[in-house]
Backbone as CSV, one residue per row, in Angstrom:
resi,resn,N_x,N_y,N_z,CA_x,CA_y,CA_z,C_x,C_y,C_z
1,MET,70.088,212.949,-25.509,70.897,213.401,-24.367,70.762,214.902,-24.210
2,SER,70.375,215.351,-23.028,70.260,216.781,-22.776,71.582,217.321,-22.274
3,ASP,71.859,218.598,-22.555,73.116,219.196,-22.106,72.872,219.940,-20.817
4,THR,73.057,219.247,-19.701,72.799,219.841,-18.386,74.088,220.052,-17.612
5,THR,75.225,219.934,-18.281,76.502,220.043,-17.589,76.852,221.485,-17.288
6,PRO,77.713,221.708,-16.273,78.199,223.057,-16.025,78.968,223.580,-17.225
7,ALA,78.914,224.876,-17.434,79.676,225.475,-18.526,81.154,225.330,-18.253
8,ALA,81.901,224.976,-19.274,83.352,224.881,-19.138,83.974,224.722,-20.503
9,ALA,85.140,225.293,-20.677,85.872,225.105,-21.914,86.446,223.701,-21.944
10,PRO,86.669,223.132,-23.127,87.260,221.801,-23.216,88.540,221.712,-22.413
11,GLY,88.638,220.656,-21.582,89.849,220.443,-20.803,89.843,221.123,-19.448
12,ARG,88.857,221.989,-19.171,88.825,222.674,-17.877,88.423,221.707,-16.777
13,GLU,89.076,221.818,-15.625,88.752,220.948,-14.499,87.358,221.270,-13.969
14,TYR,86.616,220.227,-13.608,85.244,220.414,-13.158,85.147,220.420,-11.642
15,ALA,84.618,221.478,-11.094,84.206,221.504,-9.701,82.719,221.192,-9.689
16,VAL,82.260,220.556,-8.637,80.840,220.225,-8.531,80.220,221.109,-7.472
17,MET,79.195,221.848,-7.854,78.489,222.707,-6.909,76.990,222.552,-7.133
18,ARG,76.527,221.321,-6.957,75.090,221.074,-7.087,74.333,221.756,-5.967
19,SER,74.957,221.814,-4.817,74.315,222.403,-3.637,75.320,223.228,-2.864
20,ILE,74.922,224.459,-2.532,75.708,225.317,-1.653,74.806,225.648,-0.465
21,LEU,75.161,225.157,0.698,74.355,225.400,1.898,74.868,226.642,2.603
22,THR,74.027,227.663,2.709,74.427,228.885,3.395,73.923,228.855,4.837
23,VAL,74.814,229.248,5.771,74.468,229.207,7.194,74.888,230.510,7.874
24,PRO,74.041,231.057,8.736,74.421,232.270,9.484,75.461,231.922,10.540
25,VAL,76.598,232.602,10.510,77.679,232.231,11.432,77.353,232.552,12.883
26,VAL,76.317,233.354,13.132,75.973,233.709,14.514,75.103,232.649,15.185
27,VAL,74.689,231.625,14.435,73.895,230.532,15.022,74.778,229.292,15.042
28,GLN,75.384,229.021,16.168,76.417,227.992,16.247,75.888,226.608,15.905
29,ARG,74.645,226.307,16.279,74.134,224.958,15.999,74.000,224.715,14.501
30,PHE,73.704,225.773,13.737,73.649,225.625,12.291,75.045,225.387,11.709
31,VAL,76.022,226.109,12.247,77.402,225.932,11.796,77.881,224.516,12.120
32,ASP,77.539,224.029,13.306,77.966,222.688,13.723,77.363,221.597,12.843
33,LYS,76.122,221.799,12.381,75.437,220.772,11.593,75.803,220.821,10.110
34,ALA,76.323,221.941,9.652,76.557,222.129,8.217,77.452,221.065,7.586
35,PRO,78.562,220.640,8.227,79.420,219.648,7.568,78.732,218.323,7.279
36,GLY,77.695,217.990,8.030,77.006,216.722,7.838,75.825,216.774,6.903
37,ALA,75.588,217.919,6.287,74.400,218.081,5.438,74.548,217.438,4.071
38,GLY,75.781,217.145,3.657,75.987,216.528,2.345,76.091,217.508,1.202
39,ALA,76.235,218.799,1.492,76.331,219.807,0.437,77.712,219.768,-0.220
40,ASP,77.749,220.144,-1.486,79.037,220.235,-2.180,79.859,221.412,-1.670
41,ALA,79.175,222.433,-1.156,79.864,223.586,-0.582,79.044,224.114,0.588
42,VAL,79.745,224.605,1.595,79.115,225.301,2.726,79.535,226.757,2.636
43,CYS,78.557,227.644,2.784,78.830,229.077,2.692,78.462,229.744,4.015
44,LEU,79.471,230.210,4.729,79.255,230.944,5.975,78.785,232.346,5.623
45,ASP,77.656,232.749,6.170,77.030,234.004,5.742,77.336,235.150,6.694
46,LEU,77.857,236.236,6.117,78.053,237.480,6.860,77.105,238.568,6.385
47,GLU,76.198,238.219,5.452,75.373,239.269,4.852,73.941,239.256,5.371
48,ASP,72.985,238.800,4.574,71.570,239.012,4.882,71.107,238.387,6.192
49,SER,71.714,237.279,6.605,71.242,236.617,7.822,71.823,237.223,9.097
50,ILE,72.658,238.253,8.954,73.298,238.877,10.117,72.737,240.283,10.317
51,PRO,72.133,240.574,11.472,71.639,241.931,11.741,72.782,242.944,11.690
52,PRO,72.512,244.180,11.273,73.576,245.190,11.169,74.404,245.343,12.437
53,ALA,73.751,245.281,13.591,74.477,245.479,14.840,75.430,244.330,15.162
54,GLU,75.270,243.190,14.497,76.093,242.018,14.791,77.141,241.748,13.717
55,LYS,77.224,242.609,12.696,78.148,242.356,11.593,79.591,242.197,12.075
56,ALA,80.060,243.136,12.877,81.455,243.091,13.327,81.723,241.855,14.175
57,ALA,80.787,241.509,15.046,80.969,240.353,15.919,80.908,239.044,15.154
58,ALA,80.264,239.056,13.970,80.130,237.827,13.182,81.436,237.434,12.506
59,ARG,82.288,238.408,12.206,83.511,238.108,11.453,84.429,237.113,12.167
60,PRO,84.766,237.335,13.436,85.637,236.345,14.097,84.989,234.970,14.222
61,LEU,83.667,234.919,14.256,82.982,233.634,14.285,83.203,232.893,12.958
62,ALA,83.157,233.639,11.853,83.426,233.034,10.545,84.860,232.533,10.473
63,ARG,85.798,233.342,10.962,87.202,232.926,10.933,87.407,231.671,11.779
64,LYS,86.782,231.620,12.946,86.899,230.440,13.801,86.359,229.202,13.101
65,ALA,85.226,229.352,12.406,84.645,228.218,11.689,85.565,227.736,10.575
66,ILE,86.195,228.668,9.870,87.136,228.301,8.803,88.293,227.492,9.380
67,GLU,88.757,227.884,10.551,89.918,227.246,11.154,89.597,225.917,11.822
68,THR,88.327,225.708,12.237,88.007,224.534,13.059,86.978,223.594,12.455
69,MET,86.255,223.996,11.423,85.176,223.161,10.901,85.728,221.856,10.327
70,PRO,85.181,220.716,10.756,85.615,219.433,10.187,85.331,219.411,8.682
71,ARG,86.327,218.988,7.905,86.180,218.990,6.453,85.998,217.563,5.958
72,SER,84.968,217.361,5.142,84.675,216.017,4.640,84.201,216.083,3.191
73,GLY,85.036,216.650,2.343,84.724,216.620,0.922,83.892,217.770,0.404
74,PHE,83.727,218.845,1.174,82.978,219.995,0.689,83.884,221.217,0.639
75,ALA,83.559,222.135,-0.254,84.291,223.398,-0.327,83.715,224.364,0.704
76,LEU,84.541,225.290,1.177,84.100,226.234,2.207,84.212,227.666,1.682
77,TYR,83.071,228.348,1.659,82.979,229.717,1.165,82.481,230.633,2.278
78,VAL,82.671,231.932,2.077,82.065,232.947,2.942,81.367,233.960,2.052
79,ARG,80.110,234.262,2.393,79.409,235.344,1.690,79.655,236.640,2.446
80,ILE,80.292,237.593,1.763,80.629,238.867,2.388,79.638,239.946,1.957
81,ASN,79.663,241.039,2.676,78.782,242.164,2.369,79.281,242.904,1.130
82,GLY,78.347,243.429,0.345,78.678,244.109,-0.897,79.373,245.436,-0.685
83,TYR,79.946,245.958,-1.769,80.752,247.171,-1.685,79.965,248.387,-1.201
84,ALA,78.681,248.454,-1.506,77.897,249.621,-1.113,77.762,249.751,0.405
85,THR,78.003,248.662,1.133,77.852,248.695,2.589,79.063,249.289,3.301
86,GLY,80.211,249.320,2.626,81.432,249.764,3.279,82.053,248.717,4.194
87,LEU,81.528,247.495,4.166,81.991,246.437,5.062,82.877,245.413,4.369
88,THR,82.995,245.509,3.073,83.646,244.460,2.285,85.085,244.209,2.720
89,GLU,85.887,245.247,2.801,87.305,245.070,3.102,87.518,244.501,4.501
90,ASP,86.721,244.949,5.464,86.852,244.404,6.817,86.461,242.930,6.851
91,ASP,85.431,242.573,6.098,85.050,241.154,6.003,86.206,240.321,5.468
92,LEU,86.797,240.786,4.362,87.894,240.047,3.737,89.091,239.905,4.679
93,ALA,89.428,240.973,5.352,90.593,240.958,6.233,90.461,239.906,7.333
94,GLU,89.238,239.611,7.712,89.009,238.667,8.809,88.922,237.219,8.328
95,VAL,88.395,236.978,7.127,88.058,235.598,6.743,88.991,234.958,5.731
96,VAL,89.823,235.723,5.060,90.734,235.098,4.097,91.888,234.482,4.876
97,ARG,91.745,233.183,5.123,92.703,232.409,5.893,92.842,231.027,5.258
98,PRO,93.929,230.304,5.573,94.028,228.928,5.075,92.779,228.133,5.448
99,GLY,92.259,227.383,4.487,91.023,226.641,4.690,89.851,227.232,3.942
100,LEU,89.954,228.503,3.560,88.893,229.146,2.791,89.076,228.816,1.308
101,ASP,87.986,228.384,0.670,88.043,228.043,-0.751,87.488,229.125,-1.662
102,GLY,86.612,229.984,-1.140,86.056,230.991,-2.023,85.260,232.054,-1.290
103,ILE,85.047,233.147,-2.005,84.255,234.279,-1.523,83.029,234.429,-2.406
104,VAL,81.866,234.545,-1.784,80.642,234.920,-2.489,80.454,236.421,-2.267
105,LEU,80.493,237.183,-3.343,80.370,238.642,-3.247,78.929,239.065,-3.457
106,SER,78.310,239.588,-2.424,76.938,240.068,-2.515,76.858,241.316,-3.383
107,LYS,75.707,241.493,-4.038,75.423,242.695,-4.837,76.548,242.997,-5.835
108,ALA,77.032,241.986,-6.521,78.053,242.198,-7.550,77.419,242.942,-8.722
109,GLU,78.023,244.073,-9.090,77.402,244.917,-10.107,78.331,245.326,-11.242
110,SER,79.606,244.989,-11.166,80.514,245.405,-12.233,81.773,244.565,-12.235
111,ALA,82.430,244.545,-13.388,83.731,243.872,-13.491,84.761,244.554,-12.601
112,ARG,84.618,245.862,-12.405,85.559,246.596,-11.557,85.513,246.080,-10.127
113,MET,84.318,245.749,-9.630,84.208,245.179,-8.287,84.988,243.870,-8.193
114,ILE,84.873,243.054,-9.218,85.574,241.769,-9.217,87.078,241.997,-9.239
115,ALA,87.533,242.944,-10.048,88.963,243.246,-10.120,89.482,243.747,-8.776
116,ASP,88.712,244.581,-8.098,89.118,245.088,-6.789,89.176,243.954,-5.773
117,LEU,88.168,243.078,-5.808,88.158,241.932,-4.902,89.367,241.036,-5.157
118,GLU,89.686,240.818,-6.416,90.841,239.984,-6.743,92.134,240.592,-6.188
119,ALA,92.276,241.899,-6.291,93.478,242.558,-5.765,93.619,242.322,-4.265
120,HIS,92.520,242.402,-3.547,92.561,242.126,-2.107,92.945,240.672,-1.843
121,LEU,92.399,239.754,-2.632,92.702,238.340,-2.434,94.173,238.035,-2.707
122,VAL,94.722,238.644,-3.745,96.147,238.453,-4.043,96.996,238.854,-2.839
123,ARG,96.680,240.015,-2.264,97.454,240.509,-1.119,97.279,239.615,0.099
124,LEU,96.047,239.207,0.380,95.780,238.426,1.583,96.298,236.994,1.454
125,GLU,96.222,236.421,0.268,96.805,235.094,0.066,98.309,235.121,0.368
126,HIS,98.973,236.131,-0.132,100.415,236.258,0.122,100.695,236.447,1.611
127,GLU,99.872,237.269,2.257,100.088,237.581,3.674,99.914,236.363,4.564
128,TYR,98.966,235.481,4.208,98.656,234.347,5.083,99.142,233.011,4.532
129,GLY,100.021,233.052,3.541,100.640,231.821,3.053,99.685,230.894,2.329
130,ILE,98.678,231.463,1.685,97.722,230.670,0.901,98.233,230.591,-0.535
131,GLU,98.081,229.446,-1.153,98.516,229.281,-2.539,97.910,230.374,-3.415
132,ALA,98.736,231.008,-4.226,98.274,232.097,-5.087,97.169,231.619,-6.014
133,GLY,96.077,232.360,-6.021,94.955,232.042,-6.889,93.994,231.013,-6.339
134,HIS,94.236,230.533,-5.101,93.395,229.458,-4.553,91.967,229.918,-4.268
135,VAL,91.795,231.099,-3.720,90.464,231.547,-3.284,89.639,231.981,-4.485
136,ALA,88.548,231.265,-4.707,87.674,231.535,-5.854,86.745,232.709,-5.556
137,ILE,86.167,233.252,-6.607,85.172,234.321,-6.492,83.873,233.842,-7.119
138,VAL,82.780,233.968,-6.372,81.449,233.648,-6.884,80.581,234.895,-6.713
139,PRO,80.346,235.645,-7.778,79.495,236.839,-7.674,78.030,236.443,-7.453
140,LEU,77.377,237.161,-6.576,75.937,237.025,-6.373,75.282,238.190,-7.105
141,ILE,74.621,237.880,-8.201,74.046,238.917,-9.071,72.570,239.050,-8.723
142,GLU,72.199,240.207,-8.160,70.870,240.333,-7.574,70.290,241.742,-7.680
143,THR,70.821,242.547,-8.594,70.262,243.874,-8.838,70.099,244.077,-10.337
144,ALA,69.309,245.096,-10.703,69.122,245.391,-12.125,70.444,245.756,-12.787
145,LYS,71.259,246.538,-12.099,72.553,246.917,-12.659,73.447,245.699,-12.835
146,GLY,73.477,244.838,-11.834,74.274,243.628,-11.942,73.814,242.742,-13.082
147,MET,72.501,242.696,-13.282,71.937,241.895,-14.369,72.469,242.358,-15.719
148,MET,72.513,243.665,-15.922,72.959,244.205,-17.198,74.472,244.059,-17.396
149,GLU,75.210,243.808,-16.328,76.665,243.651,-16.416,77.091,242.198,-16.210
150,ALA,76.147,241.274,-16.229,76.403,239.900,-15.797,77.534,239.222,-16.565
151,TYR,77.551,239.331,-17.876,78.584,238.660,-18.661,79.972,239.186,-18.318
152,ASP,80.096,240.505,-18.234,81.397,241.087,-17.892,81.831,240.705,-16.484
153,ILE,80.875,240.620,-15.575,81.187,240.199,-14.206,81.731,238.767,-14.213
154,CYS,81.073,237.905,-14.957,81.430,236.482,-14.957,82.789,236.218,-15.598
155,ARG,83.235,237.098,-16.480,84.528,236.865,-17.140,85.602,237.855,-16.674
156,ALA,85.353,238.520,-15.556,86.273,239.559,-15.087,87.556,239.010,-14.484
157,SER,87.555,237.752,-14.076,88.742,237.170,-13.443,88.721,235.654,-13.604
158,PRO,89.898,235.029,-13.756,89.955,233.562,-13.775,89.498,232.943,-12.461
159,ARG,89.462,233.741,-11.401,88.986,233.221,-10.114,87.473,232.996,-10.102
160,VAL,86.744,233.633,-11.006,85.289,233.465,-11.034,84.978,232.084,-11.593
161,THR,84.456,231.214,-10.743,84.144,229.846,-11.140,82.648,229.617,-11.302
162,ALA,81.847,230.511,-10.742,80.388,230.377,-10.800,79.780,231.730,-10.486
163,ALA,78.495,231.872,-10.779,77.736,233.053,-10.366,76.378,232.591,-9.872
164,ILE,75.849,233.321,-8.913,74.561,232.981,-8.304,73.537,234.051,-8.656
165,PHE,72.344,233.618,-9.033,71.240,234.548,-9.243,70.491,234.727,-7.925
166,GLY,70.288,235.983,-7.519,69.552,236.278,-6.292,68.200,236.891,-6.602
167,ALA,67.156,236.085,-6.595,65.836,236.535,-7.045,65.168,237.506,-6.077
168,GLU,65.333,237.278,-4.778,64.606,238.104,-3.817,65.077,239.556,-3.857
169,ASP,66.388,239.762,-3.826,66.900,241.128,-3.887,66.652,241.755,-5.255
170,PHE,66.687,240.933,-6.302,66.389,241.453,-7.634,64.944,241.949,-7.698
171,ALA,64.020,241.172,-7.146,62.618,241.587,-7.133,62.437,242.873,-6.326
172,THR,63.153,242.977,-5.211,63.093,244.191,-4.398,63.614,245.387,-5.183
173,ASP,64.741,245.199,-5.856,65.331,246.279,-6.640,64.402,246.725,-7.767
174,MET,63.678,245.770,-8.343,62.771,246.057,-9.451,61.382,246.496,-8.991
175,ALA,61.143,246.450,-7.669,59.834,246.799,-7.100,58.725,245.942,-7.700
176,ILE,59.005,244.625,-7.793,57.994,243.691,-8.287,57.689,242.665,-7.199
177,ARG,56.526,242.069,-7.281,56.096,241.108,-6.273,56.424,239.698,-6.723
178,ARG,57.074,238.937,-5.851,57.389,237.544,-6.160,56.142,236.688,-6.027
179,THR,55.944,235.777,-6.954,54.808,234.870,-6.927,55.297,233.428,-7.008
180,ASP,54.392,232.477,-6.736,54.758,231.066,-6.760,55.140,230.592,-8.159
181,THR,54.599,231.228,-9.187,54.907,230.794,-10.557,56.300,231.219,-11.001
182,ALA,56.843,232.271,-10.367,58.172,232.809,-10.687,58.267,233.352,-12.108
183,GLU,57.137,233.614,-12.736,57.168,234.136,-14.106,57.804,235.519,-14.162
184,GLU,57.664,236.287,-13.093,58.170,237.659,-13.091,59.709,237.716,-13.074
185,ILE,60.371,236.608,-12.732,61.836,236.592,-12.730,62.402,235.703,-13.839
186,LEU,61.561,235.176,-14.698,62.017,234.219,-15.704,63.081,234.806,-16.616
187,TRP,62.870,236.049,-17.080,63.853,236.636,-17.999,65.203,236.778,-17.300
188,ALA,65.202,237.336,-16.084,66.453,237.548,-15.361,67.121,236.218,-15.027
189,ARG,66.339,235.252,-14.633,66.872,233.925,-14.296,67.544,233.293,-15.514
190,SER,66.893,233.425,-16.657,67.451,232.894,-17.895,68.706,233.656,-18.302
191,MET,68.657,234.964,-18.130,69.768,235.813,-18.531,71.047,235.468,-17.782
192,ILE,70.954,235.198,-16.480,72.129,234.832,-15.702,72.683,233.494,-16.186
193,ALA,71.810,232.545,-16.459,72.267,231.245,-16.962,73.002,231.397,-18.287
194,VAL,72.491,232.243,-19.166,73.131,232.467,-20.465,74.488,233.156,-20.280
195,ALA,74.542,234.164,-19.404,75.804,234.864,-19.150,76.859,233.915,-18.598
196,CYS,76.455,233.027,-17.696,77.392,232.056,-17.138,77.898,231.105,-18.210
197,ARG,77.003,230.628,-19.040,77.419,229.728,-20.114,78.389,230.425,-21.055
198,ALA,78.080,231.664,-21.411,78.947,232.411,-22.333,80.331,232.642,-21.729
199,ALA,80.389,232.811,-20.414,81.666,233.056,-19.734,82.339,231.773,-19.254
200,ALA,81.712,230.626,-19.513,82.257,229.317,-19.127,82.430,229.177,-17.622
201,VAL,81.404,229.619,-16.871,81.372,229.392,-15.426,80.046,228.743,-15.070
202,MET,79.953,228.182,-13.878,78.736,227.505,-13.454,77.658,228.510,-13.045
203,ALA,76.414,228.162,-13.330,75.273,228.980,-12.933,74.591,228.324,-11.735
204,ILE,74.470,229.077,-10.640,73.856,228.578,-9.415,72.531,229.320,-9.204
205,ASP,71.467,228.562,-9.021,70.134,229.158,-8.953,69.865,229.829,-7.616
206,THR,68.912,230.732,-7.646,68.507,231.531,-6.493,68.054,230.672,-5.312
207,PRO,68.323,231.120,-4.088,67.779,230.393,-2.935,66.262,230.460,-2.922
208,ASP,65.648,229.435,-2.359,64.189,229.350,-2.268,63.798,229.369,-0.798
209,PRO,62.986,230.336,-0.361,62.619,230.399,1.056,61.762,229.227,1.520
210,ASN,61.169,228.498,0.579,60.339,227.348,0.926,61.234,226.129,1.107
211,TYR,61.300,225.601,2.324,62.154,224.437,2.563,61.379,223.195,2.989
212,SER,60.048,223.280,3.057,59.265,222.145,3.546,58.415,221.477,2.474
213,ASP,58.212,222.129,1.331,57.367,221.588,0.270,58.254,220.907,-0.773
214,GLU,58.412,219.598,-0.667,59.324,218.880,-1.551,58.887,218.945,-3.009
215,ALA,57.578,218.849,-3.243,57.098,218.902,-4.627,57.441,220.238,-5.271
216,HIS,57.260,221.311,-4.509,57.606,222.651,-5.009,59.099,222.746,-5.305
217,LEU,59.925,222.256,-4.392,61.369,222.351,-4.564,61.832,221.562,-5.779
218,ARG,61.289,220.379,-5.951,61.669,219.569,-7.112,61.250,220.253,-8.412
219,ARG,60.080,220.834,-8.400,59.586,221.523,-9.603,60.473,222.720,-9.934
220,GLU,60.807,223.521,-8.930,61.607,224.711,-9.166,63.047,224.376,-9.559
221,MET,63.620,223.372,-8.920,64.989,222.991,-9.275,65.051,222.382,-10.664
222,SER,64.045,221.609,-11.012,64.000,221.038,-12.363,63.858,222.142,-13.407
223,LYS,63.080,223.164,-13.090,62.950,224.311,-13.987,64.297,225.006,-14.150
224,ALA,65.000,225.211,-13.035,66.310,225.850,-13.097,67.273,225.027,-13.943
225,LYS,67.254,223.724,-13.770,68.121,222.851,-14.561,67.816,222.981,-16.043
226,SER,66.528,223.082,-16.371,66.141,223.208,-17.784,66.596,224.532,-18.389
227,LEU,66.845,225.532,-17.541,67.318,226.833,-18.018,68.836,226.890,-18.145
228,GLY,69.528,225.877,-17.612,70.980,225.848,-17.727,71.724,225.945,-16.413
229,TYR,71.010,225.931,-15.297,71.674,225.990,-13.991,72.224,224.611,-13.615
230,SER,73.325,224.615,-12.889,73.949,223.359,-12.487,73.972,223.169,-10.977
231,GLY,73.357,224.086,-10.239,73.334,223.958,-8.790,72.364,224.938,-8.157
232,LYS,72.230,224.824,-6.833,71.257,225.615,-6.076,71.904,226.147,-4.798
233,LEU,71.637,227.413,-4.499,72.002,227.964,-3.199,70.909,227.576,-2.214
234,CYS,71.244,226.745,-1.237,70.254,226.196,-0.309,70.314,226.939,1.027
235,ILE,69.147,227.154,1.609,69.090,227.833,2.901,68.764,226.875,4.044
236,HIS,68.532,225.602,3.718,68.148,224.624,4.742,68.676,223.253,4.315
237,PRO,69.122,222.435,5.274,69.640,221.108,4.912,68.657,220.234,4.140
238,THR,67.348,220.430,4.349,66.375,219.599,3.630,66.414,219.845,2.123
239,GLN,66.927,221.003,1.708,67.011,221.308,0.285,68.229,220.670,-0.371
240,VAL,69.222,220.311,0.431,70.502,219.874,-0.117,70.385,218.572,-0.902
241,GLN,69.784,217.564,-0.300,69.706,216.267,-0.972,68.871,216.344,-2.250
242,ILE,67.830,217.167,-2.236,67.023,217.340,-3.450,67.875,217.973,-4.546
243,ALA,68.643,219.001,-4.164,69.518,219.656,-5.151,70.561,218.690,-5.693
244,ASN,71.166,217.899,-4.808,72.177,216.946,-5.263,71.596,215.952,-6.259
245,GLU,70.354,215.561,-6.032,69.706,214.619,-6.941,69.338,215.282,-8.267
246,ILE,68.667,216.432,-8.186,68.178,217.088,-9.400,69.326,217.510,-10.305
247,PHE,70.395,218.030,-9.729,71.483,218.584,-10.528,72.593,217.576,-10.827
248,SER,72.342,216.296,-10.555,73.258,215.246,-10.991,72.746,214.669,-12.305
249,PRO,73.632,214.271,-13.207,73.189,213.676,-14.468,72.541,212.319,-14.224
250,ALA,71.497,212.017,-14.982,70.807,210.736,-14.860,71.682,209.614,-15.419
251,ASP,71.498,208.403,-14.901,72.317,207.264,-15.318,72.224,207.007,-16.819
252,ASP,71.014,207.121,-17.381,70.874,206.842,-18.814,71.572,207.910,-19.658
253,GLU,71.569,209.163,-19.177,72.285,210.221,-19.877,73.784,209.954,-19.887
254,VAL,74.295,209.513,-18.737,75.736,209.252,-18.625,76.130,208.083,-19.519
255,ALA,75.305,207.025,-19.528,75.611,205.858,-20.363,75.644,206.243,-21.839
256,GLU,74.670,207.053,-22.269,74.641,207.496,-23.662,75.862,208.349,-23.978
257,ALA,76.216,209.250,-23.043,77.364,210.124,-23.269,78.659,209.321,-23.359
258,ARG,78.810,208.316,-22.508,80.022,207.491,-22.554,80.145,206.782,-23.897
259,ALA,79.025,206.277,-24.384,79.043,205.582,-25.672,79.461,206.536,-26.795
260,ILE,78.966,207.766,-26.742,79.307,208.754,-27.767,80.795,209.098,-27.703
261,VAL,81.302,209.342,-26.491,82.709,209.705,-26.325,83.613,208.582,-26.826
262,GLU,83.320,207.361,-26.393,84.164,206.228,-26.789,84.141,206.018,-28.295
263,ALA,82.958,206.100,-28.900,82.841,205.872,-30.342,83.523,206.981,-31.135
264,PHE,83.334,208.224,-30.703,83.898,209.340,-31.459,85.425,209.341,-31.368
265,GLU,85.943,209.014,-30.191,87.396,208.994,-30.051,88.010,207.830,-30.831
266,ARG,87.285,206.713,-30.912,87.793,205.534,-31.621,87.631,205.652,-33.135
267,GLU,86.438,206.056,-33.551,86.127,206.059,-34.981,86.275,207.431,-35.639
268,GLY,86.283,208.494,-34.819,86.392,209.836,-35.365,87.768,210.432,-35.202
269,LEU,88.103,210.798,-33.953,89.381,211.474,-33.705,90.576,210.635,-34.130
270,ALA,90.567,209.355,-33.817,91.706,208.496,-34.142,91.922,208.350,-35.639
271,LYS,90.858,208.541,-36.421,90.951,208.367,-37.871,90.870,209.688,-38.631
272,GLY,90.846,210.810,-37.882,90.793,212.110,-38.533,89.459,212.422,-39.173
273,ILE,88.395,211.865,-38.612,87.048,212.069,-39.153,86.266,212.963,-38.198
274,ALA,85.552,213.960,-38.721,84.871,214.944,-37.882,83.422,214.609,-37.584
275,ALA,82.885,213.577,-38.207,81.494,213.190,-37.955,81.348,211.689,-38.183
276,ILE,80.667,211.024,-37.256,80.438,209.590,-37.371,78.985,209.292,-37.019
277,ALA,78.538,208.082,-37.315,77.190,207.654,-36.957,77.259,206.772,-35.716
278,VAL,76.392,207.044,-34.740,76.271,206.232,-33.530,74.796,205.953,-33.302
279,ASP,74.416,204.671,-33.380,73.019,204.267,-33.177,72.064,205.052,-34.079
280,GLY,72.455,205.236,-35.316,71.593,205.895,-36.285,71.559,207.406,-36.180
281,LYS,72.435,208.003,-35.358,72.485,209.454,-35.204,73.858,209.967,-35.633
282,MET,73.873,211.136,-36.267,75.128,211.731,-36.677,75.760,212.462,-35.496
283,ILE,76.997,212.098,-35.169,77.719,212.698,-34.053,78.891,213.496,-34.610
284,ASP,78.904,214.805,-34.339,80.017,215.634,-34.777,80.723,216.225,-33.552
285,THR,81.668,217.113,-33.789,82.519,217.600,-32.702,81.746,218.280,-31.573
286,PRO,80.777,219.200,-31.843,80.052,219.821,-30.718,79.315,218.800,-29.853
287,ILE,78.739,217.785,-30.483,78.022,216.762,-29.715,79.009,215.952,-28.882
288,TYR,80.181,215.686,-29.448,81.223,214.973,-28.697,81.633,215.751,-27.448
289,TRP,81.886,217.056,-27.598,82.307,217.848,-26.449,81.198,217.929,-25.402
290,ARG,79.945,218.012,-25.855,78.837,218.037,-24.899,78.795,216.733,-24.111
291,ALA,78.984,215.615,-24.816,78.978,214.319,-24.144,80.167,214.186,-23.201
292,ARG,81.320,214.663,-23.622,82.507,214.573,-22.773,82.339,215.404,-21.509
293,ARG,81.759,216.599,-21.641,81.507,217.427,-20.453,80.612,216.690,-19.473
294,LEU,79.580,216.026,-19.993,78.649,215.334,-19.109,79.333,214.177,-18.389
295,VAL,80.186,213.435,-19.103,80.908,212.326,-18.481,81.842,212.851,-17.395
296,GLU,82.557,213.928,-17.676,83.466,214.499,-16.686,82.708,215.009,-15.468
297,TRP,81.555,215.612,-15.725,80.724,216.088,-14.619,80.238,214.911,-13.768
298,ALA,79.824,213.834,-14.433,79.345,212.655,-13.700,80.455,212.071,-12.831
299,GLU,81.677,212.033,-13.363,82.800,211.523,-12.583,83.074,212.416,-11.373
300,ALA,83.013,213.729,-11.587,83.265,214.659,-10.493,82.169,214.628,-9.432
301,SER,80.966,214.197,-9.819,79.826,214.175,-8.902,79.815,212.956,-8.000
302,LYS,80.666,211.977,-8.265,80.672,210.776,-7.452,81.103,211.098,-6.035
303,PRO,80.459,210.463,-5.018,80.829,210.717,-3.625,82.286,210.360,-3.370
């Protein structure tokens, strides 16, 4: 059994974010189609997909989408502009409304940024009658500085439920050329996955500009899964179903995990024993928790 579950402490509730579909709020047909894409989360984008001259006009469009978008089992996020742009606070003031589930913070580079964002969310939740602590924070880590601060960023607030690796901006910041093999980003990609695991939050893989080559997408998502990622930031609906499939636990893995959990709880925990044999393999507490996480993830992944 492989451990492909999202990072979480024992007993923590599992959110499923196999796929996050990002859509530019200035293209209404994309916004209209997003609820039917089957993504675990939809992310309304105010950052890279919006030209500078349209940033201000995009905010009320995002707010309108939050207030009117049909909801059918997906979480709703907004990606806001990073602190260096000077647009962050205005973005927040417009989009933190009932119906919003989380904020994706672009160019997250420090725990201090997360703390400042949390302070704004506390104030805005109170102002608009949103349950305290409801709006999650998902840092988008995509610079060299952010990479070196990744662990602290991921554990800076209980609101941080996941972090996203942004390969394109990271490559730009590092002045390196992206290639099809992705070897030049392997260390950074791995580092974000490790930081997320250490902080007990989900790791979401970088968006892929290629949306038409299914073999490529399956290969890259499978690679991300092998590194510890539990989901993908998707830029096109065609990527969503592939992500949902790749980042869901396989049936045989779930069956094995259920058998381990049931046996350990019956023959181990109930009898005060810390290690038991299951099908000729020694099962101890870490293996039990890994199996339990996978079972909980599988349950949460059901439609």
